[in-house]
C-alpha positions in Angstrom: -0.1 0.1 0.0 1.3 3.6 -0.8 1.2 5.4 2.5 2.0 8.5 0.6 -1.5 8.6 -0.8 -3.1 8.5 2.8 -0.8 11.1 4.4 -1.1 13.5 1.4 -4.7 13.7 2.0 -4.3 13.9 5.8 -1.8 16.6 5.8 -2.3 19.6 7.7 -10.0 16.0 11.5 -18.6 18.8 10.9 -21.4 17.4 10.2 -21.5 17.2 9.9 -22.7 18.3 10.6 -22.6 18.6 11.7 -25.5 17.3 10.9 -23.6 14.8 9.4 -20.7 17.0 9.2 -23.1 19.9 10.1 -25.2 17.7 12.4 -22.2 15.9 13.5 -22.6 19.5 14.8 -23.6 19.1 15.5 -19.1 26.7 25.0 -16.9 29.0 27.3 -14.0 27.5 29.1 -14.4 29.6 32.1 -18.1 28.6 32.4 -17.4 25.0 32.2 -14.5 25.4 35.0 -17.0 27.4 37.1 -19.2 24.0 37.2 -16.3 21.8 38.3 -13.9 19.9 36.1 -15.5 18.6 32.8 -15.8 14.8 32.9 -16.3 14.5 36.7 -20.0 15.1 36.4 -22.2 17.8 37.9 -20.8 20.6 40.0 -22.8 23.4 41.6 -24.7 25.9 39.2 -22.8 29.2 39.0 -23.8 32.0 41.1 -26.8 34.0 39.5 -27.2 31.2 37.3 -30.5 29.2 36.5 -29.6 25.5 36.8 -32.5 23.5 35.0 -33.9 20.1 35.9 -32.6 17.1 34.3 -36.0 17.0 32.6 -35.7 20.2 31.1 -32.3 19.4 29.8 -33.4 16.0 28.3 -36.3 18.0 26.5 -33.9 20.4 25.2 -31.6 17.7 23.9 -34.4 15.8 22.3 -35.4 19.0 20.5 -31.8 19.5 19.2 -31.8 15.8 18.0 -35.3 16.1 16.3 -33.9 19.2 14.2 -31.2 16.7 12.9 -33.4 13.7 12.3 -34.1 12.9 8.7 -34.4 9.8 6.4 -31.8 11.3 4.1 -29.9 14.6 3.4 -27.8 15.7 0.4 -25.7 18.8 -0.1 -22.8 20.4 -1.6 -20.0 20.7 1.1 -17.2 23.4 1.3 -14.3 23.4 3.6 -11.8 26.2 4.1 -8.9 24.8 6.1 -6.2 27.0 7.9 -3.1 25.6 9.1 -0.8 28.3 10.1 -0.3 30.3 6.8 -1.5 27.7 4.6 -5.2 27.8 3.5 -6.7 24.7 1.7 -10.1 24.7 0.1 -12.1 21.4 -0.5 -15.5 20.9 -2.0 -17.6 17.7 -2.2 -20.9 16.2 -2.9 -22.4 14.6 0.2 -25.2 12.1 0.5 -26.6 10.3 3.7 -29.1 7.9 4.5 -30.3 7.7 8.3 -27.5 8.1 10.6 -25.2 5.2 9.5 -24.8 5.5 5.5 -22.7 8.4 4.2 -20.9 8.8 0.9 -18.8 11.7 0.1 -17.2 12.7 -3.2 -14.6 15.7 -3.5 -14.9 17.6 -6.6 -12.1 20.3 -6.1 -9.2 19.9 -8.7 -6.5 18.6 -6.3 -9.0 15.7 -4.9 -11.4 15.1 -7.8 -12.7 11.7 -7.5 -11.6 11.0 -4.0 -14.4 9.4 -2.1 -15.4 8.5 1.5 -17.9 5.7 2.4 -19.2 5.3 6.0 -21.4 2.4 6.8 -22.1 2.3 10.4 -18.7 2.9 12.3 -16.6 1.6 9.4 -15.0 4.1 7.0 -13.2 3.6 3.8 -11.5 6.1 1.6 -10.8 5.7 -2.2 -7.9 7.5 -3.9 -8.5 7.5 -7.7 -4.9 8.6 -8.6 -3.3 5.5 -6.9 -6.5 3.3 -7.5 -6.6 2.5 -3.9 -9.3 1.8 -1.3 -8.2 2.3 2.2 -10.0 1.2 5.5 -9.6 4.0 8.1 -9.1 2.5 11.5 -6.8 2.5 14.5 -4.8 5.7 14.8 -5.9 6.8 11.4 -9.4 7.5 12.8 -7.9 10.4 14.7 -6.3 11.9 11.6 -8.3 14.9 9.9 -10.7 14.3 7.1 -8.9 15.5 4.2 -6.6 17.7 6.3 -9.5 19.4 8.2 -10.3 19.8 11.8 -12.9 17.1 11.7 -11.6 13.6 12.3 -12.8 10.5 10.9 -13.5 9.3 14.3 -16.1 12.0 14.8 -17.5 11.5 11.3 -18.0 8.0 12.5 -20.1 9.0 15.5 -23.8 8.9 14.0 -26.1 8.4 17.1 -28.2 10.9 18.6 -26.9 13.0 21.5 -29.7 11.9 23.7 -28.6 8.4 23.2 -25.0 9.0 24.0 -25.0 11.6 26.9 -26.7 12.5 30.1 -27.5 16.4 30.2 -27.6 19.2 32.7 -28.5 22.9 32.4 -26.1 24.8 34.2 -27.0 28.4 33.5 -28.2 31.0 31.0 -26.1 33.2 29.0 -26.5 35.8 26.0 -24.3 34.9 23.0 -24.3 37.1 19.9 -27.4 38.9 21.3 -29.3 35.5 21.6 -30.5 34.1 25.1 -28.8 30.6 25.4 -29.2 27.8 27.9 -25.7 26.4 28.7 -26.0 22.7 28.4 -23.5 20.3 30.0 -23.4 16.9 28.3 -21.5 14.0 29.9 -21.1 10.5 28.8 -19.6 7.6 30.7 -19.1 5.5 27.5 -15.4 4.8 26.4 -16.2 4.8 22.7 -17.2 8.5 22.6 -14.5 10.9 21.1 -15.4 13.7 23.5 -17.2 12.5 26.8 -17.9 16.0 27.9 -19.5 18.7 25.6 -20.8 22.1 26.7 -23.3 23.7 24.3 -24.8 27.3 24.2 -28.2 26.5 22.8 -30.5 29.2 21.5 -33.3 29.1 23.8 -35.9 30.1 21.2 -34.5 28.2 18.0 -33.2 25.2 20.1 -29.9 25.2 18.0 -26.6 25.1 19.4 -24.6 28.3 18.7 -21.3 27.2 20.2 -19.9 24.0 21.3 -16.8 23.0 23.2 -15.4 19.5 23.1 -13.6 17.8 26.0 -11.6 14.7 26.7 -12.4 13.1 30.1 -9.3 14.7 31.7 -10.8 18.1 31.2 -8.7 19.3 28.3 -10.4 21.5 25.8 -9.8 20.0 22.4 -12.1 22.0 20.0 -14.5 24.7 19.8 -17.3 24.8 17.1 -18.9 28.2 16.3 -22.2 28.0 14.3 -21.9 31.1 12.0 -25.1 30.7 9.9 -28.5 28.9 10.4 -31.2 28.3 7.8 -34.7 27.2 7.9 -34.8 24.1 5.6 -37.6 21.8 5.5 -39.1 23.0 8.7 -35.9 22.6 10.5 -33.3 25.1 11.8 -30.1 23.8 10.3 -26.6 25.1 10.7 -25.2 25.7 7.4 -21.9 27.2 8.2 -19.8 26.2 11.1 -16.1 27.2 12.2 -14.2 24.5 14.0 -11.3 25.6 16.0 -8.5 23.3 17.2 -7.6 24.4 20.9 -4.3 22.6 20.9 -2.8 24.2 17.6 -2.2 27.7 16.9 -4.1 29.1 14.0 -5.8 26.0 13.2 -9.3 26.0 12.0 -11.8 24.7 9.4 -14.8 26.6 8.0 -17.4 24.1 6.9 -20.5 25.1 4.9 -23.4 23.5 3.1 -25.2 24.6 -0.1 -28.1 23.1 -2.0 -29.3 21.1 1.0 -32.1 18.6 0.2 -33.9 16.6 2.9 -35.7 13.3 2.9 -35.2 12.8 -0.9 -35.4 8.9 -1.9 -31.9 7.5 -2.3 -31.1 3.9 -3.5 -29.2 1.6 -1.3 -26.8 1.1 -4.1 -25.5 4.6 -3.6 -23.9 3.4 -0.4 -21.9 0.5 -1.4 -18.1 -0.4 -2.3 -19.1 -0.5 -6.0 -20.3 3.1 -5.5 -17.0 3.9 -3.6 -14.7 2.7 -6.5 -16.9 3.5 -9.7 
């Protein structure tokens, strides 16, 4: 296998959506520390805050999940990746069915024809210039998708937040002129990339405007900023998200979606090894 092909595309890790990438998509550090070390659970609410009941927190989390629930989604994705003084621009076509079938095809000249297929938690990459199909596993899962600040490991996590985390409202705060509820999510599972997440959730639109991602030791790894939200098929979806790496200076990815279509019929054959290498 030519390792050159893998690391060329990994050089520099939503959903992607956050929703996918944008929903992948789907939080101030000082606010987290005021509640106790992330990952240790709970902590008293900050002075002057309005700590919500667990029922209110679960209801809010369900609302976030519901906005990202669909039978299928397709869109044109754009990524602008900044690594120090270097800026890379990537474009791709994304199609997803449910939460466990995703295929991306890159269309920018440097990566044209490169594809990614995710079935459940398994990911393959196809590199046409080398004619190689590579299964992404082990340490490669922590590498950045095409050099971005979104990892293959994060792309592989397709289940809802409510299924993976317990939630607590720790206070209210205004962000960008919007009243937000500060929602702390904690998971005891060992297969979660970030067992602690802090979300600023727009109280009226039920959409996270900012998310901080922590490992269990309490170290902040990344922050996601939702820059644009659009009403699409009755949902409020983040269509432009900035992902900032907390451990690397001047390292970020701006991810955006265009031409979004939700709940369109898609054949199962679209999500196959044959489609990956066609």
